[in-house]
N, C-alpha and C positions, 0 to 999 in steps of 0.2 A: 495765323492772324490774331483771333481775339482768343488767347490760347485759355483752354479750360483747363488745360495742364499747368499752366502757370499759376492761376489763381485759385482754382476750386480743386484740383486733383490730387490725390494721395496715391500711395502705390502699395501694392501688396504682391510678392512675388513668391511663389511656390515652386518646387521642382519635383521630378519622377527619378526613380532609379531604374537601372539596366546595365548589365555587363557586356560590352560589345568588344569586338575586335580589335578596332583602331584606337581604342582608350582603355584605360583601367581603372577599376574602382578599390581604393584603399581607405578602410575604415568608413565605408559609406559615401566616399568622396570622389567623385570621377575627375579624372586627369586626361585632359587632352594634350597633344602637341600641336603647336602652330609653328608656323615659319620663325617666330620670335623665341620661341623657348615652350616650356611645358606651363599648364594652367589647370588649377585646381578649383572645380567649382562647388556647388552645393546640390544637393539632392533634397527638395522641398514638396511640398504637397499643394495642389492645384485647389481651386476653391471648390472644385466638385470630387474632392477626394482622392484623385488620382495623383500621381508622382510624375515629376520631369527633372530635366538637367538644367541648372541655371548657371550662367558663367557671365558675370558682371565685370564692369570696369576694364574692360581689354582695351589698351591703348592701339588705336589703330593708326594713329599717325604720331608724330614726335612732339613733345610739349615744345613751346617757343625757348625755353631756357635749357641752357646745357645738353639737353638731349638732342637737340636738332643736328643733323650732321652739316646740312648744308642750307637750307631754306625750308622754311613751313609753306605749306601743309608737305610733310616727309614722312616715309616710313619709321614706324615706331622702332625704339633701339630694342636689340634682343636683351633677354634677361637670363642670369645664372639660376639653375634650381627650378622650384616650382612656384609659379607667382600666384598668389592667393587672389582668385576671382569670386570672390563669394559677397564682396560690398561693390556697391557702384562706386564709379569714380567721380569727380566733382561735376557738377552742372556748370555751364559756360556762363561767364560773367554778365551779369544783367541786374537790373533795378526792377523789382517789383514790391513796391512800399518800402522796402530796405535794400540795399546793395547786396547781392548775392553772388556766389560761385567764385569761380577761379578761373583764370586764362588757360590753366592746364587742365583741360576739359576733353580732350579728344578720345573719348572713350566709348567702346559699344557693348551692348549686352546681346548675349545668345540664350534662347530658351529652346529645349527640344526635347522630344520624348523618346530620342532615340540618338545613341552615337555610334551606330553601327553604319560603316563607310558605303556598305551597299545598300543601306536603307532608302538613300537619293531622294530625300524628301523635299518637297517644294519649300523654296526659302522665301519669306515675306519680310521686305526690310522698310520698317516705318520711319518718314520723315515728319516730324512732329511740326506743327504750326505754331504760332506766336507773334505773328506780324513782324518778323525778322529780328525781335529785341527781346523775346523771353521765352523760356520753355526748355524743354529737355526730354530726351529719350526715357530717361528713366521713369517719368511718370505715366508710363504705358505698360502694362502688364499683360501677360502671357495667358492667362486662365481661360479665357474664351477661346482663343483662336486654336491654342493647341490641341482641344479636344477634337478637333479636324485633320490631325496627322500632317502638320506643318511645322517648320521652324520659324521663328519669329526673332528678328533683329532689329534692336532699336539703337540709336547712337546720338551724340550731340554734336554741334556744328556752331563756330563763333556767331556773335550776335552783335545786331547795332553796329557802332564806329568798327568795332574789333573785328567784326566779320564782313561789314560792308562798306567799309570807308573807301571811296575812289577818288583818286587824285589826277586821273588821266596822265599818269606819268608810269614809266616801266617798273618802278619800285612799288607802286600800290596802284594797279589797274583796276582793280575793286573784284568784287566777286569772291573774296577769301572764303567766306561762309560755304560757298557751293562748291569751291574746290575742296572743302572739307569733307564735304559730302562725297563728292568723286573718290577721295582719298578713302573712305569708308567702304564704298561700292568696290574700290579695287582690292582692298583687304579681305572681303567678304570672296571675291573671285578666287584669291589665294587660298583660303583656309576653311571655307565653309565644309568642303569634304569632310573634313576630320570630325565635324560634329554631326554627321549623318545627312547633310544637305547635298542638294543638287546643284551647283554652280551655273548648270545650263537651263536651270527653272527659278529665276530670281524675279520677283515681283517685287516694285517698288510702289508703296501707297502711301499718302499723306494726305492731310487735311488743311484748309485753310491755306496759309503760306505755304505748308508742307505740300500742299496739293499744287499751288503756282510752282513749287520746286520741282516736283516729279514730273509737269510737263516740261518745263525749261531742260530737265535732263532729257527728255525725248528729243529737243530742237538743239541741243550742243553737242557739237563735234567731239567734245572732250569725253563726253559720257558713253559714246556709242560701245555696243558690245557688252555693257556691263550689267545689262538687265534684259528681262525678255517680256513683261508684261507690266502694265501701270494701271493704278488706280487712284483717282484724284478726287477728293472730295471736299466739295465748296470750293472751288479755286482752280485757276489754270493760267496760263503764260498769256492769255489774251485779255485779262484783266487790269484795267487800268492801275490798281495798287500793285501790281506783279513787278513791274519794271520801274526803277528809279530814273528820274528826271534832273538835269543839271546838278550832280553829284559834288562838282568841285566848288560851285557856290554854296552849296548846303555845307560843306566841310568848312569853307571859310567862316560861315556863320556860326558853325561849332565852335571854331577856333576863337571866334571873338568873344562867344559865352565862356570860353575857358581860359581867356586871359590874354590872346594875341590877335591883333586886328593886322592882317597882312593880306597880299593878294600874292604872294610868292607860296607856290605848294612845296617847295622844299623847305622854307623856313616853316611854313605850317607843320609839315612832317616831322621835321627836328623837334618841334615844340610837344606836338602830341606824344612822341615816343617819351619824352620826359615826366610825362603826367602819370600819377596814380590810375590804376585800371578803374577805379570807383568813379573816377571823373569822367570816363569813356563812355558812361551809362545814362539811361535818362536825358538822352539829348534829341530824340525823335520829336516831341511835341514844341519844345523850345525852340527848334531850329525852322519851324513852320513858316512860310510866308502867310501873308494876310488871307490871299486867296486860297492857300492849302487849309486854313484852318476850317474851311467850309467846303471845298470843293474835293471829293475824293475821300480815302480814308488815309490815317495817319500811320502810313507804312512808307519810311523815306530812307532810311539806311538800309536798302534792300539791293537785290540784283539789278545789275545796269548793262547797257551795251558798252562793251570794252572798247577803247580805243586800241587799234592795232600797234603793236610794237615788233619789231624784228626779233625772233626768239622767245617772245614771252607768248605762251599758250594762253589763248582767250577762253573763257567758258562761253560765253556769249559776245559777239563781234556784229551781231545785227538784230533787228526788232525781230521778235519771235514772230510776229505775224506775217512778215517777209520769208522766214524760213518755213513758216508753217505752209504758206501759199506756194512759193517758188522753190523750196527746197535749199539745199546747202549750194554755195556759190559754186559756179562753174569750175572755179581753180580747186575745189575739193574733191576728193575721189569718194567722197560718202554721201550715201543717200539716206533720205530719212527713214527712220525704222518703221517697217509696216509690223507692226505688234499689236496684239489685242489691247485694247483700251477700255478701261470702265470708268465713267466720271459721272457726277451728280451734285445735287445741291438740296438743300433742306427746306421744308415748305414756308418756313417762317425765319428764313436766316437773318432777317433785318430786325428780330427781336432784340437781339444782343445790343444795339446800339438805339433802340426806341427812345430810351430816358434820356440818354444824353443829347439825342436830337430834340427832345421838347427843349432844352434850353436854348435852342438856336432858331427857333420856329420863326420869330420875327425876322430874322435875316432872310431866312429862304422865303418867307412870304412876300417880302421888298424885292428880294432878288434870286426869284428861281431858276434863274441860268446856273446858280450853284450845282445845281442838279446835273448840269451837263458833264461829264466825265471830261477829263483833260484831253484824251485823245481826239475826241469831237469838237471841245472848245477852241483848241489850238487853230482848226483849220476854218474858223467862223469868223466873219467879223463881229465887232461889238454889238451892231444892231441886230445881224442874224443871232448872235448869242442870246440877246435878250427875248427876241423872238422864240427861239427854241425852248427857252426857260419858260415863256408862258404856256406854251403847248404843253409841256410837261405838267405843269399846274394844274392846267384844265383837264386834260386826259383823267386825272386822278382824282380831282374834286370839282372840277367844273369852274364855274366863275366865282369862286370864294377863296377864302384863307383857309389852310389848314390850321386846324385848332387842337387841343390838347384832348379833344374828345375823338380825334381821327388816329387813335394808335392803330388801329388795323390799316389804314391808310398808310400812314409812315410806316409800318412794316412791310408793306408791299412795295413801296417806291423804293426803301434802302434794301430789299430783297433782290429786286429787279435789275436797279443800277449797279449794285456791287458783287453779286454773285449769280443770278439766273442767266441773264442775258449772255454774258460771256462765256459762261457755262457752256451753255448750248450752241453758242457761236463756235468754241474750240471742237466741240462734238462733232458739227456739221461740217468745217472745213476738212478736219482730220480724216473723216469719214470718206470724204469727196475726194481729196488729194490723193490720199494713201490708199484707197479700195480697201482699207483695213476693216477689221471687225471693231464697232464700237458700240459698247453698252451703256445708254445713259440711263440715271434713276433720279426720283424725286422722292428723298426721305421725309415721312410725314407721321410717324409714330408719337404719340403724346402719351405718356406713362409715368410712372414713378422714376423713370430711366432718366427722364428729361432734365437733367440736374440744372443746366443752364437757364432754361426758363423757370424753372422752380426758384433758382436762387435769386432771379429778377424779380421775381413777385408777380409774373406776368402768367400765371397758370391759365387764366380766363381767356385770353386770347388763343385764336386759333394758330397751329402750326408747330414746327419744332424749331427752335432755334439754331442758329449758327453753332457748331459744335456740339449739339445734343447727341447725334450718331454716335459721338465717342464711346458713350457709356453703354452702347450696345455691342462693342466691339472689344473694349478692355473694361475687365473689372477694377473697381475703384472705392478708395475710401478716404475720407478727408483726415490729414494728417499734416498740418503745416510744421510740426516740430521735426519732421523729417528734411527739411530743407533750411539747415541753418546756415547763417549769414557764414563766408568764409572770406575775409577783408585780405586776400593775399595779393601780391604784386609780382608780375614778371614781363617778360618783353612784350610790347605793344605789336610790333610788325614783323621784326627781323633781329636774328641772333648775329653776335652777342648781344643782349640786351639786360637791363637791370633786372636785378632779382626780383622776386615776388615775396611781398611781405607775409607776415604770419600773426596769427593770435596767440595770445598769450606769451608766454616766455619761451624762447628756443634754447634748448641744450646746446651749448658749444662748449663740452667738455670733451668731445670725441673730434677725430678728423673726419672730413667728408671722404669720399672715394678717390682714389688716385685714377689719373685718366688711362683710359684704354691705352693698354702697351702687351708687348710681347718680349718677358725677360726670363728666358727659359721655359715658362709656361704663361698664359694668356693671363693678364692682371687687369683690374679697373672696371670702370664703368663710363660711360659717355657724360653721364651726370656727373661731372668731376669737377666743375668750374666753383671752388670753395677756396675761401683764404682763411691764413690762420693770424692772430694779433698776439703780440708779447710784450706787456709792458709792466713796470713797477710801479705806475701811478695812472691813477683814473680822474685826476683833478683836471678839470677842462682848462683851469689856468697853467698847468703845468708847461704845456708847449714843448714838449720834449721833440727833439729830430726824430725823425722816420727814416728807417732803412728798409729799405723794400728788396727783398731777395728774389731772383729769378734765375733758376735752377738751370743746369745744364744737362746734357744727355743726348748730344746730337740731334736733338727736336723729336727723338723716337722713344725716349725713355725716361724716367724721372719724376719728382713729385716736389713741391713747396714742404711737403710733411716731415722730409726726412732731414730737416735742419734745424737744428734747436738755439733756443736764445741764451744759453747758459751763459756764455762767454761774454758776448756784445751786451746785455743788459748790466752787466759791472759799470757800465759806462754812461748811463742813463740816457739811453736812447730808447725807441720803441722798434720791434722787429716785425715786420711783416712779410709772410712766405705767401704763396698760392700757387694752384695749378693753372695749367693751360693745356689745350688739347695738342695732342702729338701725332705724327707721320700723317697718313692720309687723313685722318679725321680733323688735324690740324692744318694740313699744309697740301692738300690737293688743289691743284691750280688748273683748269681747264680753259683759261683765257675766255671766258665769257662770262657775264654779267652776274649770273647766279652762282657760280664759283670761279671768281679773279684769283683767288690765293688769300694766304696769308691769315687765315681764321685763327690761328693759333695766337700770331702776333696781336690780333685786334681783341683776344680773349686778354692778352697782357694789358692792353690798352683801357679796356673796361674795369680791371682788376684797379689800373691805377686812378681812375675816374670814383670808382667807389670809394678808395683811400681819400680821396678829395673831398668828398661828399661827408665822410663820416670819422675821419680820424681823430678831429679834435674831440670827441664823445671818449677816445679812451686816452685823453691826455696829450695828444699830438698836435704837431705843428704843421699843417696843412702846407703851409710856406716854406717849410724845409724839409724837402722830400729827397732822400738819396736811393737811385736806383742801383743795385749793383749784383753782380752774377758772373759765373764762371763758364769758361769753354763756351756752348751754344748761348748759355746764359749771358756771357759777355758780349758776345756778336749781337743778341738781342738789345742789350742796353743801349748799345751803340747805334744800333739800327731806330732806337727811340730818338737819339738825338737829331737824327736825319728825317724821322717822319712827321711830315705837319700833322699828322692826326695826334700825334703824341705831346704836341708843345703846351708848354704852361703846366704840365701834371707832374714834373718834378723839377730838381734846382741843382742836382749834382750828381756827377755819375762815379762808379767805380767797375771798371773792365778788367776781369781776372782771366788771363789766357785766351783772349779772344777779341774780335773786332770786327767791324762792317767789312773793312778791306780783305779780310781773308777769303781766299778761293772757296774756301767750304761754307762760306757765311750766306752766300747767295746761290739759289738753285737756276739750272740751265735746264733749258728744254722741257719745262714742267709737264706740258700736254703730252710728248711722246713717252714720258717717263709714265703717265697716267694710263696712257693706252697699253704699255708693256704691264703696267699691273694689272689692268682690265683683262688682258689676255692671260695671264697666271692666274686668275680668278674666274675664269671661264666665258669671257666674252672677246670675241675678236672682231673690232670694228675701227673705224677712222671717224666716227659721228660722236662728237662730244656729247651731246645730247642723250644719246643711246646708252653710251657710257654712263654717264651721270645717273639715268633712271635706272641701270643695272646695279651700279654700286649702292643705290640708297636702298635697294631690297635685299642687300647682305648683310648677315650677321657682323656686330662689331667686330668679333674676334678675327674676320676674314679680312679686316682693312688694317692689321697689324703685322710686324715682320715681314714687310715688302720691300725694306729699303735695300738690302743686299740682294735680294733676286732680281731686282729692277736695274742694277747695274748693267752697263754696256761692257763690252771688252776693254774698252780703254779707261773706264772708271774703274776696274778692278785693280788696276794699278796707279792711275795718275789721281792723286787728290785722297782726303779721307771719304769714307761713306757715309756721309751727311747729305741727303738726296731730297726727300721730301722735306723742304726747308723753306724760308722766306724766299719771295721771289719778286722780281719787278712785274708790277701788275699792270697788265693792259688798261688802259683807259678808257672808261666807259661813261656815259652822261649819267651824272648823279649817283654813280657808285664810287663812294669815298676809297680812295686807295689807301693803303698802309705806306706801300712804297711804289711809287711810279717811274724812277730812275737808277740807274745805277748808283750804289752809294759813293762811289769814289767821285762822280759826277756832283753830287748833292754836297759833299764835303768840300770839294774844291770851288764850285762855282754857286752854290746857295748864298743868296743874303738874307736867309731867315734862319740860318742855324742859330740855335742858341747859345749865347756866350755865357758858358757855366764852367764851375770847376771840374776837370776831368782827371782822374786817377786810374792809370792802368798799367799793367805789365805782365811778366809772364814768368814762369819757373825755370831754373836753371837747366833742368833735364828733363823738359817738356815730353821728348818723345820716347822716353823710356816705356811711357805706358803702351806703346805699339812696337816696340823693339822685336820681342818675340813673335809676332806675327809678321814681322818684316823678314825675318829670318827666313821663312818659310818660301819665299817669294827672290830670294836672293838669285836666283839664277836669272829669272826675267829681268830685274833691273840691272844686272851685271850685262846682260845682252841687251837691252834697250836701256840704258840709261836716260835717256829723254823723258822717261816717265816720272821722274823727279822734278820737271818742270811742270809747274802748275799751268791750269787750263787758262787762267788770265795772260800768261805770257804764251803759251803754246799755240793760241788760235792767232796770234799775231805772227806765226813764224812759218815759212815754208817746210816741207818736210825735210828738205837738207840742213835748213838753219836748225830746225827742231833737233834733228840728230847731232848737230855740231855741238848745240848748246848742251846736251846731255852728257857729250862726252867731258866737255868742260867742267861741269858739276863734278863728275867721277874724278877727274884729275886734281881738281882743287882740294876734295877730301881724302883721296888715297893715292895720289899720284898714278903712274902708267900700270897699273895691276887691277885686278877685280877685289871688290869688297868681300870678305870672307866671315864666317861665324866668330872669329877671334875678334872682328872689328866693332864690337859691341857699344863703345864709346864713339866711334866715327857714326854708325848708324843712327845712335842718339842725336847727335849734334845735328847731321841732315835731317832728321826728321823734327826736330826741334826748330830748326831755322826754317824750312819751306812750309811748316805747317802754325806756327807759333809766332816765333821771335821776330822776323824782319817784319810781317804786316803789323805785328803789334806797335813796333817803333815807328813805322810808316804812318800808322794813323795818328799815333801822337805827335809826329813830326807835323803832317798836313794841318791838323787841327790847330796845334799851337801857332802855326805860322798863319793859317787863314783867318782864324778868330782871334789872335792874340789874346787869347785866355791861360789861365793857369792850367797847366798839365803836369801832373806828377806822375813820373815814369819809374818803375822799380822792377827790380830782378830777385825774385825769391829763390834764396837758395841753403835756406835751413835743412838740415840731413840730421835727424834725431828719431826717435822711437815714434813720433808722431805722424812720420812720413808714412801712411798706412798703404797709399797705393805701391809705392817703391818696395816696401817689405813683402806685401802680398805677391808682388812680381817675383820675389827671389833675386832682385837685382840690387842689394843692399852694397855689394861690393864696387858698384861704377858709381861715378861723381854726379850729382846733379839730385834737385829735387823734381819727381815727377810731374806730369800733368795731373792736376787734382789732390796734390799732396799738401797745399796751403789750406784746402778745405778744414782740415783738423786741426788747424791752430786758429779758427775762427768758430767753429761749432763743434759743440762736445759730442764725442760719440762713444757710446758705452762699452764699444770694443777697446777703447784707449783707456779705460777707466785708471787702472794701475799706472799708466805713464803720466796721467793729470795729476797724480798725487805728488810727482816728482817737482821739487820746489824750483829748479831751473827751468824746466818745461813750463811750469806755471808763469813764471815770469816772462819767457819768451811769448806764451798766449797772451798775457797781459799787454806788453809792447806792441804786438802785432793787432790786437784789437783796439788798442787806443789808437794807433795810427788810423785805422779804419773809420772809428767814431769820431775821432777829432776832426776828420775830414768830412765827416757827415754833418759835424756842427757848425764848421766854420769856413769849409772849403779849403782849408789847409789840414794837411797831416801832422803837422808840427806848429801848432799856433803859439806855442811857447816853448820854454826850454825844458819841461818837466821831463823829457825823456833823454834830454842830455846831448841833443843833435838837431840840427836843421834840416830838412827835406827841401832842397831848393827846387823851384819849379824847372822843368826842360825847356830848353831854348834851342832854335834850330843853329845856333852857333857852337853851344855847350855839349849838346846832346846829354844833358844831366840827367841821372837816374841814382835811385837809391838801391843800397845793397841789402836787402832783407835776410841776411844772415848773422853769422857770429860777428862780422867786422860792425855791422849795423852802422854804414858809413855811406857817404856820397861817392859817387863814381861819374866817369864821363865815357861816353861811347861804348856801351855794353858790347861784348862779343864784337868789337870793332872789325876785325880783319875777316870775320865770318857774315857780317851784316855790309862791309865794304864790296864783298864778292857779290851778294846778291843785288846791291844796290847797283851794281854796273849792269847786272843782266836785264833789272827794268829800266833802267837809262837807255839803254841800246833797242829796247824794243817800244821804247815813247811811251812809258808809263810812269806816274808820278813817282817819285822816288825822295831820296834822304837828303840829297847835296845841294840841288838847284833852289833858289829862292822863290823864283815866278811860276814855276809849276806849269809851263806850257802843256795844254793837254793834246799830246801827237798821237791823233786819230789814225786808224787804219788809212794805207795808200787810197787816195782818191776822196777823202772826207776833209772836210775843213779842220785847220788847227785853229784853236781858241785860246787865247792867253788872258789870265787874270791880270787886271790894270789896278783895281782896288787894293787899298792897303788894307783894309779891314772889312770883310763882307757879312760878318755875324750881328745877329740882333744884338743889343745891349742888355 
C-alpha cells in the first residue's frame, strides 16, 4: 500500500559462512545448484556481526523478451556455468518521483545462515506492499529475522498496468502480478531445499498490499499447497482497496490519457503494447473517477475478479468474501486451507495519510458519505448513503465539522475504515469458517524506529503509523542512490515483443548469442533475438535498399551471425541478418491459445517490424526491403508472402531452394509430435496443459535435438527430417495467427496476397547433400519405393494406389531394376526433384499466374572451388551444384579465402551478387544491360528460367522431362500443378471442388 520501501527505505544486506554438503565454498563464495544451474552467492556480515549467505537477483521466471519460452510468467531459463548472485536484479517498472526499474524484474533473493540440506530451516517469504504500483523485495533486509534461524526470501512482482491491467479477455484477464507471486512460490518449492530450507514449512508474509496479497493467496486455487502459514500486516482480502472494480473502464481511461480513445479492448491492447514502459507507470491517480478521488484509497490497478475463460487459469474468479465464507465453488475439488494465520494492524495506521486528508476536509465535511467504502456504498440508495455519511461524522466528532485541529480524529477515521475493521473482519470470518488458529495483533510501539511517523513530522500524535512496524522487522538505512533509474524497454504483455531500451551507448561490436540448438553439442541461449546491420552509409538521406537475410537449417539449427556482408555491400545495399528461435522453443504447437505454434516465425515478424521502425537511421529505405533466404529460410520468406501478419513489412522476395509449397515446409500433427517429445523427455500424457507445464520446467538444452527422435516410422523414410517447423495454427479468438490455412490455399485463393516481385530457384544438384545418407537406406526404398511419394500426395491415395505410384517413380528413374550404390546421379536427381525442384517451379507457376506479378526463376549450376558443400561431401565428380552451394557465391567465408583471390571466381561472385542486389533495388535482376543479358520473367506459357552457370543465359522449362513426370503425379491426385491455367482445387472425395474465377486475386 503506502510503501515505506518505495520512498524511505534503503537496503543493507550482509551474509554468513558455512560449508555444507549440498553446496560448496570457493574462495569464501558459496555455490548452490538449483534447477536452472549453479549460483554463486556472497558471504556477508549481518548487522549483529554474525555471518550468513546471500543469493540475490535469482530469476524465478523468464523475462518478457527472448527468454520466454511460451508465455509469461514462465519458468526461468537455465544458464551455463555459474551465475553471479551477488547483486540484486532490477526492480520492477514504477514511478516514484522519477521513472525507475525495468520490466525484466522477476528476481528473488535468498538469505540463510545454513546451506545444509538437512537443516530444514523454516522459510519466510516476504511480499512487499506499495499499493501495487511501487516497491521491491530488494528493499527488505535479513539482518533481524535471520537471528532466529529462518530463511528469508524476497522477490519482485510486476506493478500497476504492467502487473494488473485487466481487459476481460483471455489474453489479458488480469492479475499478472499475482501470478508472478505464484511463480515465485513455485520456484521456492522446487529449489529451497538446496539452501537449507524446508519446502514443507513456508510462511508467506506481507504488509499493506503485500498483506492483501498473502490473504488473496489463501483464497486462490492457483496458490494452494505452496505455503503453510500466513502473516498479514495491515491488510486483507476483505479490504475495499484490495480488489479492483471496473478494470476495463479504467483501462480505457488510461488509454485515453496515453493517446487512444477507444472502446475496443483489442485495439487498446495493441496500442498499449507499442508504448514505452515508462508511459505505463504513474497512471493510478490520473485514472481516478471523481468519486474515487475521495472514496477509498488510490489503489486501482490491483487484483481483480477475473472473467472465466476456457483453458485460462484464473488467480481469483470470485469475490474474496464469497470464497472466505462459502469456500471454493462446488465444481472445485479444493478446500480452503486450514492453516495458521497471524494478522493485525498498527494503532495509528491513518497517520500516513492525515496530511493529505487535511487538503480535502471541505469536501468530506460537505459530503461525509465519501467515508462510506464502495462495498457498502453500492448497496445503498443515494438518500441512505447520505444518511450513513452523516452517521459516521456524528460518531467521530458529533454535530460539528472536522477541523485541522482534529488530527487524532482524522487518524482514527482513516485507521478504522481503511485498516482496522476489515482486518478484524477477516480474522473473525476465517477463524469461524475454517476453525483454524488465528492470531490477531495491534502494533503500538512508538520509538525512534517509527521511521514513517517521524518522517511525516507527526511524532506528537499517538499511534504507530502504517508501515512503521517494518523497521522492527527489517534493518534499514536511507540510500536513495541504490535505486537508479533504468529507462529500459521490453515487452509489455506477451512475447515476441519489442526490445527494451538501454541507457547510454550500447556496445554493438559483438554478436548476441545464437538461439538454443544442438549441433554436435548444445549451443546457444534462449536470449537470442538479436539482429546485425551492415551498411556503407549512415546518411539518413542515402535511402539504400535493404536486404534482410533469413537463414536455413531445417528450423532446428543456424544463426544470422554466420552470414557476412562483404560481397553484397559492394553493390550499395544494406544487409540485415537476425536470429529466430528454433526447434521446440520456436515451433512447439499444442493447438491451444497459449502455444498455437509458429513462435519462431513471429520472431521473424518482430525483426521485420523492428527494421521498419529503425532502418532509416542506418541509411536504409524502409520502403525498399527485400527478404531473402535459403532452404528453410526460403520457405520462411514465402510463408511471409502468405501470412497476413507480415504484410507491408517487405517489398520483394528471393527464395533460394525452398518455398511454402514444399512438403517439408509445413508441419503435420504437431500436437502428437509434442506428446512424443514429452515422452522422450520424461512425461507420458495426452493433456496439453500438463505437457506444457512440464516442458516449462525443463532446462533449455533438453528442448533441442528432438527432431530425429520424434520421427514416426513413416517419417524416417518419407520426406525430410524437418518436423518442429511452421504449422497451420488453430484459430483462437484474439490470438493472431501467422498461418491459419494451408499455403497452397492461400496462394491460390487469397485476394490479399502481396503483388510483389519474386525471384526464386533451386540448385542443379540439390539432392547431393543427402545422397550419402540415402545410400544407407537403399534397401528400404527399393522394397518400398512409395516412400518417394511425398506426404501431400500420399495422403490422397489408397494403400494400393500409393504402392503403384511408388513403382512408377522407380521405373521412371531406373526402369525395371533396383537402384544401386552406383546410381549416385539417379539418387541425386530423385532427391533434387521431390524435395526441391518440382515444388519450387510449382510455387513460381502458381504465384505468377494468380498474381500476374513478375517472377524470376533460376537454376543455379555453377561448379567451382566455391561449391563448399559438394566438395566437403567428396562428390566433386558428380554433376550439379549441391543444396546450399550458392551461399558461398553470396557470402564471404574465410574457408574459401584462397578461392576468392581467383579473378574468374571474383567475377562470378560479382555477377551473382549483382543479380541479387539489382533485384533488391528495382524488382528486376537485370534492369539494364550491364551484365550483357536480360533475365526474362517466368510465364505460365514459356516457363522461362535463368541458367546461373557458365552459360549465364535464359532457358525454358528447366528439367522438363522430370518436371513433367511429377506434374502428372500431382495432376492425377488433384493437386495444383504446372500445366493447367484455372487451377481447380480438387479436394479429397466427399469435399467440394472450388475453381478460381478471378483473373487476378492479389493486392496491387
